[in-house]
Structures are given as C-alpha cells and as structure tokens.
PQR file of N, CA, C, O and H, with PARSE charges and radii, in Angstrom:
ATOM      1  N   MET A   1     110.943-128.425 -99.035 -0.4000 1.5000
ATOM      2  CA  MET A   1     110.342-127.182 -98.712 -0.0000 2.0000
ATOM      3  C   MET A   1     111.552-126.236 -98.668  0.5500 1.7000
ATOM      4  O   MET A   1     112.657-126.600 -98.264 -0.5500 1.4000
ATOM      5  N   ILE A   2     111.266-124.957 -99.124 -0.4000 1.5000
ATOM      6  CA  ILE A   2     112.194-123.940 -99.120 -0.0000 2.0000
ATOM      7  C   ILE A   2     111.888-122.889 -98.038  0.5500 1.7000
ATOM      8  O   ILE A   2     110.753-122.442 -97.871 -0.5500 1.4000
ATOM      9  H   ILE A   2     110.368-124.661 -99.452  0.4000 1.0000
ATOM     10  N   GLU A   3     112.952-122.521 -97.316 -0.4000 1.5000
ATOM     11  CA  GLU A   3     112.776-121.444 -96.206 -0.0000 2.0000
ATOM     12  C   GLU A   3     114.048-120.547 -96.312  0.5500 1.7000
ATOM     13  O   GLU A   3     115.109-120.820 -96.874 -0.5500 1.4000
ATOM     14  H   GLU A   3     113.874-122.885 -97.452  0.4000 1.0000
ATOM     15  N   HIS A   4     113.702-119.431 -95.653 -0.4000 1.5000
ATOM     16  CA  HIS A   4     114.892-118.429 -95.362 -0.0000 2.0000
ATOM     17  C   HIS A   4     115.392-118.915 -93.972  0.5500 1.7000
ATOM     18  O   HIS A   4     114.677-119.393 -93.091 -0.5500 1.4000
ATOM     19  H   HIS A   4     112.840-119.209 -95.197  0.4000 1.0000
ATOM     20  N   LEU A   5     116.655-118.727 -93.922 -0.4000 1.5000
ATOM     21  CA  LEU A   5     117.330-119.192 -92.620 -0.0000 2.0000
ATOM     22  C   LEU A   5     118.594-118.521 -92.401  0.5500 1.7000
ATOM     23  O   LEU A   5     119.032-117.772 -93.274 -0.5500 1.4000
ATOM     24  H   LEU A   5     117.236-118.339 -94.638  0.4000 1.0000
ATOM     25  N   VAL A   6     119.232-118.721 -91.301 -0.4000 1.5000
ATOM     26  CA  VAL A   6     120.550-118.292 -90.767 -0.0000 2.0000
ATOM     27  C   VAL A   6     121.379-119.493 -90.689  0.5500 1.7000
ATOM     28  O   VAL A   6     121.005-120.399 -89.944 -0.5500 1.4000
ATOM     29  H   VAL A   6     118.876-119.330 -90.592  0.4000 1.0000
ATOM     30  N   CYS A   7     122.469-119.615 -91.370 -0.4000 1.5000
ATOM     31  CA  CYS A   7     123.335-120.756 -91.214 -0.0000 2.0000
ATOM     32  C   CYS A   7     124.878-120.456 -91.176  0.5500 1.7000
ATOM     33  O   CYS A   7     125.348-119.466 -91.737 -0.5500 1.4000
ATOM     34  H   CYS A   7     122.772-118.879 -91.975  0.4000 1.0000
ATOM     35  N   ARG A   8     125.579-121.292 -90.538 -0.4000 1.5000
ATOM     36  CA  ARG A   8     127.042-121.072 -90.415 -0.0000 2.0000
ATOM     37  C   ARG A   8     127.714-122.080 -91.364  0.5500 1.7000
ATOM     38  O   ARG A   8     127.448-123.281 -91.314 -0.5500 1.4000
ATOM     39  H   ARG A   8     125.197-122.096 -90.082  0.4000 1.0000
ATOM     40  N   LEU A   9     128.654-121.515 -92.289 -0.4000 1.5000
ATOM     41  CA  LEU A   9     129.293-122.292 -93.310 -0.0000 2.0000
ATOM     42  C   LEU A   9     130.740-122.578 -92.761  0.5500 1.7000
ATOM     43  O   LEU A   9     131.350-121.670 -92.195 -0.5500 1.4000
ATOM     44  H   LEU A   9     128.871-120.540 -92.330  0.4000 1.0000
ATOM     45  N   MET A  10     131.283-123.789 -92.914 -0.4000 1.5000
ATOM     46  CA  MET A  10     132.580-124.043 -92.859 -0.0000 2.0000
ATOM     47  C   MET A  10     133.240-124.166 -94.156  0.5500 1.7000
ATOM     48  O   MET A  10     132.874-125.071 -94.906 -0.5500 1.4000
ATOM     49  H   MET A  10     130.788-124.526 -93.374  0.4000 1.0000
ATOM     50  N   LEU A  11     134.233-123.310 -94.534 -0.4000 1.5000
ATOM     51  CA  LEU A  11     134.763-123.414 -95.871 -0.0000 2.0000
ATOM     52  C   LEU A  11     136.194-123.897 -95.688  0.5500 1.7000
ATOM     53  O   LEU A  11     136.920-123.410 -94.821 -0.5500 1.4000
ATOM     54  H   LEU A  11     134.530-122.574 -93.925  0.4000 1.0000
ATOM     55  N   VAL A  12     136.592-124.862 -96.517 -0.4000 1.5000
ATOM     56  CA  VAL A  12     137.954-125.341 -96.697 -0.0000 2.0000
ATOM     57  C   VAL A  12     138.381-125.155 -98.105  0.5500 1.7000
ATOM     58  O   VAL A  12     137.879-125.743 -99.063 -0.5500 1.4000
ATOM     59  H   VAL A  12     136.002-125.257 -97.221  0.4000 1.0000
ATOM     60  N   GLU A  13     139.453-124.195 -98.163 -0.4000 1.5000
ATOM     61  CA  GLU A  13     139.799-123.747 -99.456 -0.0000 2.0000
ATOM     62  C   GLU A  13     138.557-123.033-100.171  0.5500 1.7000
ATOM     63  O   GLU A  13     138.025-122.111 -99.552 -0.5500 1.4000
ATOM     64  H   GLU A  13     139.860-123.717 -97.384  0.4000 1.0000
ATOM     65  N   PRO A  14     138.120-123.346-101.269 -0.5600 1.5000
ATOM     66  CA  PRO A  14     136.993-122.559-101.931  0.2800 2.0000
ATOM     67  C   PRO A  14     135.633-123.490-101.680  0.5500 1.7000
ATOM     68  O   PRO A  14     134.541-123.106-102.098 -0.5500 1.4000
ATOM     69  N   ASP A  15     135.765-124.529-101.085 -0.4000 1.5000
ATOM     70  CA  ASP A  15     134.470-125.461-101.017 -0.0000 2.0000
ATOM     71  C   ASP A  15     133.769-125.381 -99.704  0.5500 1.7000
ATOM     72  O   ASP A  15     134.368-125.166 -98.651 -0.5500 1.4000
ATOM     73  H   ASP A  15     136.653-124.841-100.745  0.4000 1.0000
ATOM     74  N   ILE A  16     132.570-125.549 -99.791 -0.4000 1.5000
ATOM     75  CA  ILE A  16     131.641-125.508 -98.504 -0.0000 2.0000
ATOM     76  C   ILE A  16     131.721-127.024 -98.016  0.5500 1.7000
ATOM     77  O   ILE A  16     131.321-127.950 -98.720 -0.5500 1.4000
ATOM     78  H   ILE A  16     132.083-125.724-100.646  0.4000 1.0000
ATOM     79  N   LYS A  17     132.276-127.196 -96.742 -0.4000 1.5000
ATOM     80  CA  LYS A  17     132.415-128.507 -96.268 -0.0000 2.0000
ATOM     81  C   LYS A  17     131.297-128.874 -95.326  0.5500 1.7000
ATOM     82  O   LYS A  17     130.935-130.047 -95.232 -0.5500 1.4000
ATOM     83  H   LYS A  17     132.601-126.444 -96.170  0.4000 1.0000
ATOM     84  N   GLU A  18     130.689-127.823 -94.564 -0.4000 1.5000
ATOM     85  CA  GLU A  18     129.737-128.193 -93.620 -0.0000 2.0000
ATOM     86  C   GLU A  18     128.713-126.934 -93.553  0.5500 1.7000
ATOM     87  O   GLU A  18     129.112-125.792 -93.783 -0.5500 1.4000
ATOM     88  H   GLU A  18     130.982-126.870 -94.640  0.4000 1.0000
ATOM     89  N   HIS A  19     127.511-127.192 -93.258 -0.4000 1.5000
ATOM     90  CA  HIS A  19     126.614-126.092 -93.130 -0.0000 2.0000
ATOM     91  C   HIS A  19     125.621-126.465 -91.958  0.5500 1.7000
ATOM     92  O   HIS A  19     125.065-127.563 -91.957 -0.5500 1.4000
ATOM     93  H   HIS A  19     127.187-128.119 -93.072  0.4000 1.0000
ATOM     94  N   ARG A  20     125.399-125.503 -90.925 -0.4000 1.5000
ATOM     95  CA  ARG A  20     124.485-125.784 -89.905 -0.0000 2.0000
ATOM     96  C   ARG A  20     123.417-124.705 -89.684  0.5500 1.7000
ATOM     97  O   ARG A  20     123.797-123.535 -89.633 -0.5500 1.4000
ATOM     98  H   ARG A  20     125.850-124.611 -90.925  0.4000 1.0000
ATOM     99  N   ILE A  21     122.155-124.986 -89.554 -0.4000 1.5000
ATOM    100  CA  ILE A  21     121.095-124.096 -89.199 -0.0000 2.0000
ATOM    101  C   ILE A  21     121.226-123.646 -87.905  0.5500 1.7000
ATOM    102  O   ILE A  21     121.339-124.411 -86.948 -0.5500 1.4000
ATOM    103  H   ILE A  21     121.846-125.936 -89.595  0.4000 1.0000
ATOM    104  N   GLN A  22     121.216-122.221 -87.810 -0.4000 1.5000
ATOM    105  CA  GLN A  22     121.480-121.553 -86.509 -0.0000 2.0000
ATOM    106  C   GLN A  22     120.089-120.782 -86.217  0.5500 1.7000
ATOM    107  O   GLN A  22     119.389-120.366 -87.141 -0.5500 1.4000
ATOM    108  H   GLN A  22     121.124-121.599 -88.588  0.4000 1.0000
ATOM    109  N   PRO A  23     119.765-120.633 -84.920 -0.5600 1.5000
ATOM    110  CA  PRO A  23     118.521-119.964 -84.580  0.2800 2.0000
ATOM    111  C   PRO A  23     118.541-118.412 -84.823  0.5500 1.7000
ATOM    112  O   PRO A  23     117.485-117.809 -85.011 -0.5500 1.4000
ATOM    113  N   SER A  24     119.656-117.827 -84.816 -0.4000 1.5000
ATOM    114  CA  SER A  24     119.735-116.368 -85.007 -0.0000 2.0000
ATOM    115  C   SER A  24     121.082-116.065 -85.456  0.5500 1.7000
ATOM    116  O   SER A  24     122.006-116.875 -85.391 -0.5500 1.4000
ATOM    117  H   SER A  24     120.514-118.317 -84.663  0.4000 1.0000
ATOM    118  N   MET A  25     121.182-114.863 -85.921 -0.4000 1.5000
ATOM    119  CA  MET A  25     122.584-114.390 -86.338 -0.0000 2.0000
ATOM    120  C   MET A  25     123.474-114.220 -85.219  0.5500 1.7000
ATOM    121  O   MET A  25     124.676-114.436 -85.377 -0.5500 1.4000
ATOM    122  H   MET A  25     120.431-114.204 -85.974  0.4000 1.0000
ATOM    123  N   SER A  26     122.987-113.833 -84.036 -0.4000 1.5000
ATOM    124  CA  SER A  26     123.885-113.631 -82.866 -0.0000 2.0000
ATOM    125  C   SER A  26     124.489-115.067 -82.476  0.5500 1.7000
ATOM    126  O   SER A  26     125.687-115.210 -82.232 -0.5500 1.4000
ATOM    127  H   SER A  26     122.011-113.657 -83.908  0.4000 1.0000
ATOM    128  N   GLU A  27     123.622-116.048 -82.440 -0.4000 1.5000
ATOM    129  CA  GLU A  27     124.051-117.381 -82.132 -0.0000 2.0000
ATOM    130  C   GLU A  27     125.115-117.884 -83.116  0.5500 1.7000
ATOM    131  O   GLU A  27     126.094-118.536 -82.751 -0.5500 1.4000
ATOM    132  H   GLU A  27     122.649-115.932 -82.639  0.4000 1.0000
ATOM    133  N   CYS A  28     124.876-117.558 -84.318 -0.4000 1.5000
ATOM    134  CA  CYS A  28     125.759-117.901 -85.464 -0.0000 2.0000
ATOM    135  C   CYS A  28     127.114-117.320 -85.189  0.5500 1.7000
ATOM    136  O   CYS A  28     128.121-118.027 -85.239 -0.5500 1.4000
ATOM    137  H   CYS A  28     124.081-117.029 -84.615  0.4000 1.0000
ATOM    138  N   LEU A  29     127.158-115.938 -84.876 -0.4000 1.5000
ATOM    139  CA  LEU A  29     128.393-115.282 -84.784 -0.0000 2.0000
ATOM    140  C   LEU A  29     129.197-115.697 -83.418  0.5500 1.7000
ATOM    141  O   LEU A  29     130.424-115.628 -83.352 -0.5500 1.4000
ATOM    142  H   LEU A  29     126.340-115.364 -84.835  0.4000 1.0000
ATOM    143  N   LYS A  30     128.400-116.120 -82.372 -0.4000 1.5000
ATOM    144  CA  LYS A  30     129.009-116.705 -81.323 -0.0000 2.0000
ATOM    145  C   LYS A  30     129.789-117.984 -81.555  0.5500 1.7000
ATOM    146  O   LYS A  30     130.937-118.152 -81.145 -0.5500 1.4000
ATOM    147  H   LYS A  30     127.403-116.176 -82.425  0.4000 1.0000
ATOM    148  N   GLY A  31     129.086-118.873 -82.241 -0.4000 1.5000
ATOM    149  CA  GLY A  31     129.665-120.123 -82.737 -0.0000 2.0000
ATOM    150  C   GLY A  31     130.869-119.944 -83.663  0.5500 1.7000
ATOM    151  O   GLY A  31     131.803-120.745 -83.627 -0.5500 1.4000
ATOM    152  H   GLY A  31     128.153-118.737 -82.574  0.4000 1.0000
ATOM    153  N   LYS A  32     130.852-118.936 -84.460 -0.4000 1.5000
ATOM    154  CA  LYS A  32     131.925-118.506 -85.345 -0.0000 2.0000
ATOM    155  C   LYS A  32     133.045-118.150 -84.615  0.5500 1.7000
ATOM    156  O   LYS A  32     134.145-118.599 -84.940 -0.5500 1.4000
ATOM    157  H   LYS A  32     130.094-118.285 -84.489  0.4000 1.0000
ATOM    158  N   ARG A  33     132.894-117.294 -83.535 -0.4000 1.5000
ATOM    159  CA  ARG A  33     134.033-116.851 -82.733 -0.0000 2.0000
ATOM    160  C   ARG A  33     134.683-118.029 -82.057  0.5500 1.7000
ATOM    161  O   ARG A  33     135.909-118.137 -82.073 -0.5500 1.4000
ATOM    162  H   ARG A  33     132.001-116.930 -83.271  0.4000 1.0000
ATOM    163  N   VAL A  34     133.919-118.909 -81.467 -0.4000 1.5000
ATOM    164  CA  VAL A  34     134.547-120.086 -80.743 -0.0000 2.0000
ATOM    165  C   VAL A  34     135.272-120.975 -81.809  0.5500 1.7000
ATOM    166  O   VAL A  34     136.396-121.404 -81.550 -0.5500 1.4000
ATOM    167  H   VAL A  34     132.923-118.821 -81.453  0.4000 1.0000
ATOM    168  N   ALA A  35     134.712-121.240 -82.903 -0.4000 1.5000
ATOM    169  CA  ALA A  35     135.333-122.101 -84.009 -0.0000 2.0000
ATOM    170  C   ALA A  35     136.719-121.389 -84.451  0.5500 1.7000
ATOM    171  O   ALA A  35     137.753-122.044 -84.589 -0.5500 1.4000
ATOM    172  H   ALA A  35     133.799-120.891 -83.113  0.4000 1.0000
ATOM    173  N   THR A  36     136.657-120.096 -84.647 -0.4000 1.5000
ATOM    174  CA  THR A  36     137.943-119.501 -85.178 -0.0000 2.0000
ATOM    175  C   THR A  36     139.020-119.485 -84.228  0.5500 1.7000
ATOM    176  O   THR A  36     140.190-119.397 -84.601 -0.5500 1.4000
ATOM    177  H   THR A  36     135.818-119.564 -84.535  0.4000 1.0000
ATOM    178  N   ARG A  37     138.653-119.572 -82.899 -0.4000 1.5000
ATOM    179  CA  ARG A  37     139.832-119.611 -81.760 -0.0000 2.0000
ATOM    180  C   ARG A  37     140.650-120.818 -81.973  0.5500 1.7000
ATOM    181  O   ARG A  37     141.830-120.722 -81.635 -0.5500 1.4000
ATOM    182  H   ARG A  37     137.702-119.644 -82.596  0.4000 1.0000
ATOM    183  N   GLU A  38     140.271-121.868 -82.439 -0.4000 1.5000
ATOM    184  CA  GLU A  38     141.076-123.079 -82.816 -0.0000 2.0000
ATOM    185  C   GLU A  38     141.889-122.663 -84.138  0.5500 1.7000
ATOM    186  O   GLU A  38     141.325-122.377 -85.194 -0.5500 1.4000
ATOM    187  H   GLU A  38     139.312-121.946 -82.713  0.4000 1.0000
ATOM    188  N   ASP A  39     143.149-122.663 -83.973 -0.4000 1.5000
ATOM    189  CA  ASP A  39     143.982-122.155 -85.073 -0.0000 2.0000
ATOM    190  C   ASP A  39     144.127-123.291 -86.153  0.5500 1.7000
ATOM    191  O   ASP A  39     145.016-124.125 -85.982 -0.5500 1.4000
ATOM    192  H   ASP A  39     143.608-122.895 -83.115  0.4000 1.0000
ATOM    193  N   LYS A  40     143.364-123.369 -87.179 -0.4000 1.5000
ATOM    194  CA  LYS A  40     143.442-124.249 -88.272 -0.0000 2.0000
ATOM    195  C   LYS A  40     143.612-123.583 -89.482  0.5500 1.7000
ATOM    196  O   LYS A  40     142.737-122.798 -89.849 -0.5500 1.4000
ATOM    197  H   LYS A  40     142.642-122.691 -87.318  0.4000 1.0000
ATOM    198  N   PRO A  41     144.710-123.797 -90.229 -0.5600 1.5000
ATOM    199  CA  PRO A  41     144.912-123.034 -91.477  0.2800 2.0000
ATOM    200  C   PRO A  41     143.923-123.578 -92.527  0.5500 1.7000
ATOM    201  O   PRO A  41     143.446-124.710 -92.448 -0.5500 1.4000
ATOM    202  N   ASN A  42     143.642-122.703 -93.520 -0.4000 1.5000
ATOM    203  CA  ASN A  42     142.768-123.045 -94.638 -0.0000 2.0000
ATOM    204  C   ASN A  42     141.296-123.262 -94.338  0.5500 1.7000
ATOM    205  O   ASN A  42     140.501-123.644 -95.196 -0.5500 1.4000
ATOM    206  H   ASN A  42     144.029-121.783 -93.585  0.4000 1.0000
ATOM    207  N   ILE A  43     140.965-122.995 -93.047 -0.4000 1.5000
ATOM    208  CA  ILE A  43     139.485-123.215 -92.696 -0.0000 2.0000
ATOM    209  C   ILE A  43     138.876-121.883 -92.259  0.5500 1.7000
ATOM    210  O   ILE A  43     139.351-121.252 -91.315 -0.5500 1.4000
ATOM    211  H   ILE A  43     141.611-122.686 -92.350  0.4000 1.0000
ATOM    212  N   GLN A  44     137.819-121.464 -92.956 -0.4000 1.5000
ATOM    213  CA  GLN A  44     137.153-120.237 -92.704 -0.0000 2.0000
ATOM    214  C   GLN A  44     135.658-120.450 -92.246  0.5500 1.7000
ATOM    215  O   GLN A  44     135.042-121.437 -92.648 -0.5500 1.4000
ATOM    216  H   GLN A  44     137.432-121.977 -93.723  0.4000 1.0000
ATOM    217  N   TYR A  45     135.126-119.609 -91.483 -0.4000 1.5000
ATOM    218  CA  TYR A  45     133.701-119.855 -91.080 -0.0000 2.0000
ATOM    219  C   TYR A  45     132.958-118.511 -91.446  0.5500 1.7000
ATOM    220  O   TYR A  45     133.505-117.426 -91.252 -0.5500 1.4000
ATOM    221  H   TYR A  45     135.626-118.807 -91.156  0.4000 1.0000
ATOM    222  N   LYS A  46     131.710-118.620 -91.974 -0.4000 1.5000
ATOM    223  CA  LYS A  46     130.903-117.455 -92.384 -0.0000 2.0000
ATOM    224  C   LYS A  46     129.448-117.805 -91.836  0.5500 1.7000
ATOM    225  O   LYS A  46     128.946-118.929 -91.802 -0.5500 1.4000
ATOM    226  H   LYS A  46     131.265-119.502 -92.132  0.4000 1.0000
ATOM    227  N   CYS A  47     128.913-116.682 -91.441 -0.4000 1.5000
ATOM    228  CA  CYS A  47     127.405-116.750 -91.198 -0.0000 2.0000
ATOM    229  C   CYS A  47     126.575-115.961 -92.313  0.5500 1.7000
ATOM    230  O   CYS A  47     126.862-114.824 -92.686 -0.5500 1.4000
ATOM    231  H   CYS A  47     129.321-115.770 -91.469  0.4000 1.0000
ATOM    232  N   ILE A  48     125.557-116.686 -92.772 -0.4000 1.5000
ATOM    233  CA  ILE A  48     124.814-116.024 -93.819 -0.0000 2.0000
ATOM    234  C   ILE A  48     123.441-116.210 -93.645  0.5500 1.7000
ATOM    235  O   ILE A  48     122.966-117.113 -92.956 -0.5500 1.4000
ATOM    236  H   ILE A  48     125.324-117.610 -92.469  0.4000 1.0000
ATOM    237  N   ARG A  49     122.697-115.247 -94.346 -0.4000 1.5000
ATOM    238  CA  ARG A  49     121.261-115.489 -94.308 -0.0000 2.0000
ATOM    239  C   ARG A  49     120.896-115.893 -95.761  0.5500 1.7000
ATOM    240  O   ARG A  49     121.264-115.192 -96.704 -0.5500 1.4000
ATOM    241  H   ARG A  49     123.083-114.514 -94.906  0.4000 1.0000
ATOM    242  N   SER A  50     120.236-116.924 -95.922 -0.4000 1.5000
ATOM    243  CA  SER A  50     120.060-117.551 -97.315 -0.0000 2.0000
ATOM    244  C   SER A  50     118.711-118.349 -97.419  0.5500 1.7000
ATOM    245  O   SER A  50     118.075-118.622 -96.401 -0.5500 1.4000
ATOM    246  H   SER A  50     119.937-117.493 -95.156  0.4000 1.0000
ATOM    247  N   LYS A  51     118.325-118.687 -98.570 -0.4000 1.5000
ATOM    248  CA  LYS A  51     117.246-119.641 -98.751 -0.0000 2.0000
ATOM    249  C   LYS A  51     117.917-121.049 -98.788  0.5500 1.7000
ATOM    250  O   LYS A  51     119.062-121.150 -99.230 -0.5500 1.4000
ATOM    251  H   LYS A  51     118.841-118.465 -99.397  0.4000 1.0000
ATOM    252  N   ALA A  52     117.273-122.073 -98.363 -0.4000 1.5000
ATOM    253  CA  ALA A  52     117.658-123.369 -98.403 -0.0000 2.0000
ATOM    254  C   ALA A  52     116.586-124.256 -98.689  0.5500 1.7000
ATOM    255  O   ALA A  52     115.440-123.933 -98.375 -0.5500 1.4000
ATOM    256  H   ALA A  52     116.343-121.991 -98.004  0.4000 1.0000
ATOM    257  N   GLU A  53     116.855-125.467 -99.317 -0.4000 1.5000
ATOM    258  CA  GLU A  53     115.995-126.455 -99.457 -0.0000 2.0000
ATOM    259  C   GLU A  53     116.169-127.411 -98.228  0.5500 1.7000
ATOM    260  O   GLU A  53     117.262-127.912 -97.963 -0.5500 1.4000
ATOM    261  H   GLU A  53     117.786-125.730 -99.572  0.4000 1.0000
ATOM    262  N   LEU A  54     115.009-127.645 -97.472 -0.4000 1.5000
ATOM    263  CA  LEU A  54     115.198-128.351 -96.248 -0.0000 2.0000
ATOM    264  C   LEU A  54     114.461-129.746 -96.349  0.5500 1.7000
ATOM    265  O   LEU A  54     113.537-129.916 -97.144 -0.5500 1.4000
ATOM    266  H   LEU A  54     114.122-127.238 -97.687  0.4000 1.0000
ATOM    267  N   GLU A  55     114.897-130.686 -95.540 -0.4000 1.5000
ATOM    268  CA  GLU A  55     114.258-131.924 -95.374 -0.0000 2.0000
ATOM    269  C   GLU A  55     114.084-132.278 -94.040  0.5500 1.7000
ATOM    270  O   GLU A  55     114.958-131.988 -93.222 -0.5500 1.4000
ATOM    271  H   GLU A  55     115.648-130.548 -94.894  0.4000 1.0000
ATOM    272  N   LEU A  56     112.907-132.962 -93.657 -0.4000 1.5000
ATOM    273  CA  LEU A  56     112.553-133.297 -92.313 -0.0000 2.0000
ATOM    274  C   LEU A  56     113.109-134.656 -92.056  0.5500 1.7000
ATOM    275  O   LEU A  56     112.938-135.594 -92.834 -0.5500 1.4000
ATOM    276  H   LEU A  56     112.197-133.198 -94.320  0.4000 1.0000
ATOM    277  N   ASN A  57     113.791-134.734 -90.924 -0.4000 1.5000
ATOM    278  CA  ASN A  57     114.450-136.063 -90.531 -0.0000 2.0000
ATOM    279  C   ASN A  57     113.334-136.862 -89.800  0.5500 1.7000
ATOM    280  O   ASN A  57     112.275-136.320 -89.484 -0.5500 1.4000
ATOM    281  H   ASN A  57     113.929-133.971 -90.292  0.4000 1.0000
ATOM    282  N   ILE A  58     113.594-138.121 -89.550 -0.4000 1.5000
ATOM    283  CA  ILE A  58     112.698-138.989 -88.937 -0.0000 2.0000
ATOM    284  C   ILE A  58     112.321-138.515 -87.452  0.5500 1.7000
ATOM    285  O   ILE A  58     111.238-138.849 -86.973 -0.5500 1.4000
ATOM    286  H   ILE A  58     114.454-138.562 -89.806  0.4000 1.0000
ATOM    287  N   ASP A  59     113.109-137.836 -86.829 -0.4000 1.5000
ATOM    288  CA  ASP A  59     112.896-137.325 -85.517 -0.0000 2.0000
ATOM    289  C   ASP A  59     112.245-136.024 -85.480  0.5500 1.7000
ATOM    290  O   ASP A  59     112.089-135.490 -84.382 -0.5500 1.4000
ATOM    291  H   ASP A  59     113.989-137.565 -87.218  0.4000 1.0000
ATOM    292  N   GLY A  60     111.832-135.424 -86.579 -0.4000 1.5000
ATOM    293  CA  GLY A  60     111.116-134.207 -86.732 -0.0000 2.0000
ATOM    294  C   GLY A  60     111.954-132.978 -86.911  0.5500 1.7000
ATOM    295  O   GLY A  60     111.428-131.896 -87.171 -0.5500 1.4000
ATOM    296  H   GLY A  60     111.959-135.858 -87.471  0.4000 1.0000
ATOM    297  N   SER A  61     113.277-133.128 -86.772 -0.4000 1.5000
ATOM    298  CA  SER A  61     114.272-132.014 -86.906 -0.0000 2.0000
ATOM    299  C   SER A  61     114.405-131.756 -88.391  0.5500 1.7000
ATOM    300  O   SER A  61     114.057-132.582 -89.234 -0.5500 1.4000
ATOM    301  H   SER A  61     113.705-134.007 -86.561  0.4000 1.0000
ATOM    302  N   LYS A  62     114.939-130.535 -88.683 -0.4000 1.5000
ATOM    303  CA  LYS A  62     115.191-130.108 -90.148 -0.0000 2.0000
ATOM    304  C   LYS A  62     116.678-130.081 -90.454  0.5500 1.7000
ATOM    305  O   LYS A  62     117.515-129.667 -89.652 -0.5500 1.4000
ATOM    306  H   LYS A  62     115.222-129.863 -87.998  0.4000 1.0000
ATOM    307  N   SER A  63     116.942-130.530 -91.616 -0.4000 1.5000
ATOM    308  CA  SER A  63     118.326-130.434 -92.108 -0.0000 2.0000
ATOM    309  C   SER A  63     118.366-129.844 -93.479  0.5500 1.7000
ATOM    310  O   SER A  63     117.386-129.882 -94.224 -0.5500 1.4000
ATOM    311  H   SER A  63     116.261-130.866 -92.267  0.4000 1.0000
ATOM    312  N   ILE A  64     119.644-129.231 -93.848 -0.4000 1.5000
ATOM    313  CA  ILE A  64     119.707-128.550 -95.104 -0.0000 2.0000
ATOM    314  C   ILE A  64     120.063-129.536 -96.118  0.5500 1.7000
ATOM    315  O   ILE A  64     121.070-130.243 -96.069 -0.5500 1.4000
ATOM    316  H   ILE A  64     120.440-129.200 -93.243  0.4000 1.0000
ATOM    317  N   LYS A  65     119.112-129.547 -97.116 -0.4000 1.5000
ATOM    318  CA  LYS A  65     119.442-130.491 -98.346 -0.0000 2.0000
ATOM    319  C   LYS A  65     120.284-129.778 -99.296  0.5500 1.7000
ATOM    320  O   LYS A  65     121.237-130.382 -99.788 -0.5500 1.4000
ATOM    321  H   LYS A  65     118.294-128.973 -97.156  0.4000 1.0000
ATOM    322  N   ALA A  66     120.021-128.400 -99.660 -0.4000 1.5000
ATOM    323  CA  ALA A  66     120.796-127.799-100.634 -0.0000 2.0000
ATOM    324  C   ALA A  66     120.599-126.248-100.298  0.5500 1.7000
ATOM    325  O   ALA A  66     119.477-125.801-100.059 -0.5500 1.4000
ATOM    326  H   ALA A  66     119.247-127.909 -99.260  0.4000 1.0000
ATOM    327  N   LEU A  67     121.692-125.489-100.291 -0.4000 1.5000
ATOM    328  CA  LEU A  67     121.611-123.975-100.114 -0.0000 2.0000
ATOM    329  C   LEU A  67     121.364-123.323-101.476  0.5500 1.7000
ATOM    330  O   LEU A  67     121.874-123.744-102.514 -0.5500 1.4000
ATOM    331  H   LEU A  67     122.603-125.852-100.485  0.4000 1.0000
ATOM    332  N   ILE A  68     120.547-122.265-101.402 -0.4000 1.5000
ATOM    333  CA  ILE A  68     120.145-121.516-102.646 -0.0000 2.0000
ATOM    334  C   ILE A  68     120.932-120.228-102.470  0.5500 1.7000
ATOM    335  O   ILE A  68     120.442-119.312-101.810 -0.5500 1.4000
ATOM    336  H   ILE A  68     120.132-121.922-100.559  0.4000 1.0000
ATOM    337  N   LEU A  69     122.117-120.120-103.024 -0.4000 1.5000
ATOM    338  CA  LEU A  69     122.788-118.902-102.890 -0.0000 2.0000
ATOM    339  C   LEU A  69     122.583-117.998-104.083  0.5500 1.7000
ATOM    340  O   LEU A  69     122.831-118.328-105.242 -0.5500 1.4000
ATOM    341  H   LEU A  69     122.515-120.865-103.560  0.4000 1.0000
ATOM    342  N   GLU A  70     122.068-116.728-103.663 -0.4000 1.5000
ATOM    343  CA  GLU A  70     121.675-115.774-104.628 -0.0000 2.0000
ATOM    344  C   GLU A  70     122.560-114.538-104.590  0.5500 1.7000
ATOM    345  O   GLU A  70     122.354-113.607-105.369 -0.5500 1.4000
ATOM    346  H   GLU A  70     121.866-116.460-102.721  0.4000 1.0000
TER
END
C-alpha cells in the first residue's frame, strides 16, 4: 500500500541509513533536535513529507518498505 506520511531520515554521508514514520512534522522536528544534540560527525537528520510503500507487520503496525522520493 502507498501512503503520504512524515518520516525522519538518518543520513550517513550520502546514503539513507534509517527511516522512521512520525505522527506529525512537529514530532519529527522534536526528535531531530534531540538526535542532533549528540555530536556525531557525518550523520545528518532530515524530516520530510513523502510517499512511501508500506507493509503491515504481524502486530498490525506499519513499516516503510520503500520511500518514493519525487
């Protein structure tokens, strides 16, 4: 299934290493501020609104299978 969502990306160098579904842009930005306080070189965080292909987990939660960056 494809949905529009807000997600927080963790970028290491040019690659996306992690992506998390966020309930809202404000929650995403809060998490980004907390994560950037840890001083780790070469790691960047971004909050984006995007389409994503989702899959349902066995417990009923959703996870990102693939981001559709346009």
